[in-house]
N, CA and C atoms as a LAMMPS dump frame, in Angstrom:
ITEM: TIMESTEP
0
ITEM: NUMBER OF ATOMS
228
ITEM: BOX BOUNDS ff ff ff
-5.0000000000000000e+02 5.0000000000000000e+02
-5.0000000000000000e+02 5.0000000000000000e+02
-5.0000000000000000e+02 5.0000000000000000e+02
ITEM: ATOMS id mol type element x y z
1 1 1 N -93.51 -178.561 -378.203
2 1 2 C -92.482 -179.537 -378.51
3 1 3 C -92.979 -180.464 -379.604
4 2 1 N -92.042 -180.867 -380.444
5 2 2 C -92.383 -181.796 -381.513
6 2 3 C -92.811 -183.134 -380.936
7 3 1 N -93.61 -183.844 -381.724
8 3 2 C -94.011 -185.191 -381.331
9 3 3 C -92.793 -186.099 -381.436
10 4 1 N -92.408 -186.723 -380.338
11 4 2 C -91.208 -187.547 -380.28
12 4 3 C -91.585 -189.021 -380.328
13 5 1 N -90.772 -189.809 -380.994
14 5 2 C -90.953 -191.256 -381.011
15 5 3 C -90.049 -191.857 -379.943
16 6 1 N -90.659 -192.536 -378.989
17 6 2 C -89.914 -193.148 -377.899
18 6 3 C -89.778 -194.644 -378.146
19 7 1 N -88.715 -195.251 -377.626
20 7 2 C -88.56 -196.705 -377.764
21 7 3 C -89.695 -197.441 -377.047
22 8 1 N -90.119 -198.566 -377.591
23 8 2 C -91.229 -199.314 -376.98
24 8 3 C -90.97 -199.724 -375.528
25 9 1 N -89.726 -200.091 -375.199
26 9 2 C -89.46 -200.509 -373.828
27 9 3 C -89.587 -199.334 -372.853
28 10 1 N -89.249 -198.135 -373.299
29 10 2 C -89.407 -196.946 -372.459
30 10 3 C -90.886 -196.623 -372.254
31 11 1 N -91.668 -196.757 -373.316
32 11 2 C -93.122 -196.538 -373.213
33 11 3 C -93.733 -197.553 -372.243
34 12 1 N -93.288 -198.805 -372.325
35 12 2 C -93.805 -199.852 -371.452
36 12 3 C -93.454 -199.57 -369.994
37 13 1 N -92.221 -199.133 -369.733
38 13 2 C -91.823 -198.787 -368.37
39 13 3 C -92.704 -197.675 -367.803
40 14 1 N -92.951 -196.647 -368.627
41 14 2 C -93.773 -195.534 -368.163
42 14 3 C -95.21 -195.991 -367.9
43 15 1 N -95.739 -196.867 -368.749
44 15 2 C -97.092 -197.385 -368.545
45 15 3 C -97.171 -198.208 -367.254
46 16 1 N -96.154 -199.013 -367
47 16 2 C -96.119 -199.796 -365.755
48 16 3 C -96.029 -198.874 -364.548
49 17 1 N -95.264 -197.786 -364.676
50 17 2 C -95.144 -196.812 -363.595
51 17 3 C -96.514 -196.212 -363.264
52 18 1 N -97.274 -195.836 -364.313
53 18 2 C -98.615 -195.274 -364.103
54 18 3 C -99.549 -196.282 -363.433
55 19 1 N -99.525 -197.519 -363.895
56 19 2 C -100.39 -198.544 -363.295
57 19 3 C -100.04 -198.775 -361.825
58 20 1 N -98.758 -198.826 -361.532
59 20 2 C -98.321 -199.031 -360.145
60 20 3 C -98.71 -197.854 -359.275
61 21 1 N -98.532 -196.647 -359.775
62 21 2 C -98.888 -195.444 -359.024
63 21 3 C -100.385 -195.413 -358.727
64 22 1 N -101.196 -195.758 -359.727
65 22 2 C -102.651 -195.78 -359.522
66 22 3 C -103.041 -196.832 -358.497
67 23 1 N -102.401 -197.982 -358.521
68 23 2 C -102.701 -199.029 -357.535
69 23 3 C -102.318 -198.561 -356.135
70 24 1 N -101.219 -197.847 -356.022
71 24 2 C -100.782 -197.338 -354.723
72 24 3 C -101.684 -196.202 -354.237
73 25 1 N -102.216 -195.417 -355.16
74 25 2 C -103.063 -194.283 -354.807
75 25 3 C -104.502 -194.692 -354.482
76 26 1 N -104.841 -195.942 -354.719
77 26 2 C -106.2 -196.418 -354.44
78 26 3 C -106.494 -196.309 -352.947
79 27 1 N -107.751 -196.06 -352.605
80 27 2 C -108.077 -196.01 -351.185
81 27 3 C -107.875 -197.381 -350.558
82 28 1 N -107.061 -197.506 -349.575
83 28 2 C -106.759 -198.78 -348.925
84 28 3 C -106.073 -199.769 -349.877
85 29 1 N -104.888 -199.39 -350.372
86 29 2 C -104.187 -200.307 -351.273
87 29 3 C -103.669 -201.526 -350.523
88 30 1 N -103.806 -202.655 -351.134
89 30 2 C -103.214 -203.859 -350.554
90 30 3 C -101.776 -203.945 -351.043
91 31 1 N -100.929 -204.548 -350.262
92 31 2 C -99.521 -204.708 -350.607
93 31 3 C -98.832 -203.368 -350.854
94 32 1 N -99.094 -202.374 -350.025
95 32 2 C -98.539 -201.045 -350.269
96 32 3 C -97.01 -201.028 -350.245
97 33 1 N -96.399 -201.84 -349.411
98 33 2 C -94.94 -201.881 -349.367
99 33 3 C -94.381 -202.398 -350.688
100 34 1 N -94.985 -203.426 -351.213
101 34 2 C -94.554 -203.991 -352.495
102 34 3 C -94.746 -202.958 -353.607
103 35 1 N -95.862 -202.262 -353.585
104 35 2 C -96.13 -201.262 -354.615
105 35 3 C -95.156 -200.09 -354.523
106 36 1 N -94.842 -199.642 -353.315
107 36 2 C -93.88 -198.543 -353.156
108 36 3 C -92.507 -198.952 -353.669
109 37 1 N -92.09 -200.163 -353.373
110 37 2 C -90.793 -200.638 -353.851
111 37 3 C -90.783 -200.767 -355.379
112 38 1 N -91.867 -201.264 -355.924
113 38 2 C -91.964 -201.388 -357.385
114 38 3 C -91.932 -200.01 -358.034
115 39 1 N -92.633 -199.049 -357.452
116 39 2 C -92.64 -197.695 -357.993
117 39 3 C -91.234 -197.095 -357.96
118 40 1 N -90.52 -197.328 -356.891
119 40 2 C -89.149 -196.832 -356.79
120 40 3 C -88.255 -197.502 -357.839
121 41 1 N -88.374 -198.805 -357.991
122 41 2 C -87.581 -199.546 -358.973
123 41 3 C -87.872 -199.049 -360.396
124 42 1 N -89.174 -198.855 -360.71
125 42 2 C -89.541 -198.362 -362.036
126 42 3 C -89.032 -196.94 -362.253
127 43 1 N -89.086 -196.107 -361.227
128 43 2 C -88.588 -194.735 -361.342
129 43 3 C -87.096 -194.72 -361.665
130 44 1 N -86.354 -195.589 -361.023
131 44 2 C -84.908 -195.671 -361.283
132 44 3 C -84.646 -196.142 -362.708
133 45 1 N -85.374 -197.151 -363.13
134 45 2 C -85.192 -197.659 -364.502
135 45 3 C -85.548 -196.602 -365.53
136 46 1 N -86.629 -195.837 -365.274
137 46 2 C -87.007 -194.76 -366.189
138 46 3 C -85.93 -193.682 -366.238
139 47 1 N -85.444 -193.277 -365.093
140 47 2 C -84.46 -192.2 -365.024
141 47 3 C -83.166 -192.56 -365.755
142 48 1 N -82.708 -193.801 -365.604
143 48 2 C -81.427 -194.209 -366.171
144 48 3 C -81.55 -194.954 -367.502
145 49 1 N -82.689 -194.898 -368.16
146 49 2 C -82.861 -195.567 -369.451
147 49 3 C -81.876 -194.968 -370.464
148 50 1 N -81.268 -195.798 -371.306
149 50 2 C -80.272 -195.307 -372.276
150 50 3 C -80.797 -194.234 -373.233
151 51 1 N -82.095 -194.174 -373.45
152 51 2 C -82.657 -193.162 -374.358
153 51 3 C -82.284 -191.746 -373.919
154 52 1 N -82.18 -191.513 -372.625
155 52 2 C -81.962 -190.16 -372.104
156 52 3 C -80.525 -189.682 -372.243
157 53 1 N -79.615 -190.485 -372.769
158 53 2 C -78.217 -190.064 -372.882
159 53 3 C -77.986 -189.103 -374.028
160 54 1 N -78.931 -189.001 -374.956
161 54 2 C -78.775 -188.085 -376.086
162 54 3 C -78.955 -186.636 -375.663
163 55 1 N -78.396 -185.695 -376.419
164 55 2 C -78.516 -184.281 -376.065
165 55 3 C -79.938 -183.758 -376.259
166 56 1 N -80.347 -182.875 -375.392
167 56 2 C -81.653 -182.229 -375.52
168 56 3 C -82.838 -183.1 -375.207
169 57 1 N -82.674 -184.126 -374.434
170 57 2 C -83.78 -185.038 -374.169
171 57 3 C -84.333 -184.894 -372.759
172 58 1 N -84.136 -183.753 -372.119
173 58 2 C -84.656 -183.529 -370.779
174 58 3 C -85.043 -182.085 -370.646
175 59 1 N -85.873 -181.647 -369.791
176 59 2 C -86.942 -182.384 -369.139
177 59 3 C -88.211 -182.429 -369.973
178 60 1 N -88.248 -181.629 -371.056
179 60 2 C -89.462 -181.592 -371.876
180 60 3 C -89.779 -182.954 -372.483
181 61 1 N -88.77 -183.705 -372.849
182 61 2 C -89.01 -185.03 -373.436
183 61 3 C -89.608 -185.98 -372.408
184 62 1 N -89.215 -185.826 -371.151
185 62 2 C -89.793 -186.679 -370.101
186 62 3 C -91.281 -186.378 -369.93
187 63 1 N -91.632 -185.107 -369.993
188 63 2 C -93.044 -184.725 -369.906
189 63 3 C -93.81 -185.235 -371.128
190 64 1 N -93.187 -185.155 -372.292
191 64 2 C -93.806 -185.663 -373.513
192 64 3 C -94.046 -187.172 -373.413
193 65 1 N -93.099 -187.905 -372.838
194 65 2 C -93.267 -189.349 -372.639
195 65 3 C -94.485 -189.629 -371.778
196 66 1 N -94.599 -188.926 -370.655
197 66 2 C -95.762 -189.135 -369.777
198 66 3 C -97.065 -188.835 -370.508
199 67 1 N -97.089 -187.735 -371.275
200 67 2 C -98.297 -187.37 -372.015
201 67 3 C -98.663 -188.415 -373.058
202 68 1 N -97.665 -188.902 -373.776
203 68 2 C -97.949 -189.907 -374.806
204 68 3 C -98.482 -191.202 -374.2
205 69 1 N -97.916 -191.617 -373.08
206 69 2 C -98.38 -192.853 -372.434
207 69 3 C -99.801 -192.67 -371.934
208 70 1 N -100.093 -191.535 -371.338
209 70 2 C -101.471 -191.269 -370.863
210 70 3 C -102.451 -191.287 -372.02
211 71 1 N -102.053 -190.679 -373.146
212 71 2 C -102.917 -190.656 -374.317
213 71 3 C -103.152 -192.074 -374.853
214 72 1 N -102.09 -192.872 -374.913
215 72 2 C -102.225 -194.26 -375.391
216 72 3 C -103.129 -195.092 -374.479
217 73 1 N -103.096 -194.773 -373.197
218 73 2 C -103.925 -195.516 -372.234
219 73 3 C -105.323 -194.929 -372.115
220 74 1 N -105.61 -193.877 -372.874
221 74 2 C -106.948 -193.293 -372.865
222 74 3 C -107.272 -192.491 -371.624
223 75 1 N -106.292 -191.821 -371.061
224 75 2 C -106.506 -191.073 -369.828
225 75 3 C -106.601 -189.579 -370.046
226 76 1 N -106.638 -189.126 -371.263
227 76 2 C -106.742 -187.694 -371.528
228 76 3 C -108.013 -187.374 -372.213
C-alpha cells in the first residue's frame, strides 16, 4: 500500500489508543476500569473519525495508520 498522509488529529487519537492499551496491558494496572472505558471511547472515536468516509479507506488504511503511529513512536 502507498504511504498515506493521515490527519494529525487521527494520528493523535491512534497514539493515545496505543498508550492506553499499553497501560492496561501492564502487569497489575491501576485504574483498570478507567483505562478500559478510555480505550473503548478512543476506539469509537477512531472508528467514526470523518477521515474514513472517503472511498477505499478501509481496512488497509487502518492498518497503515497503526503502523505509522508505531513507527513515529519508535516501536518498530
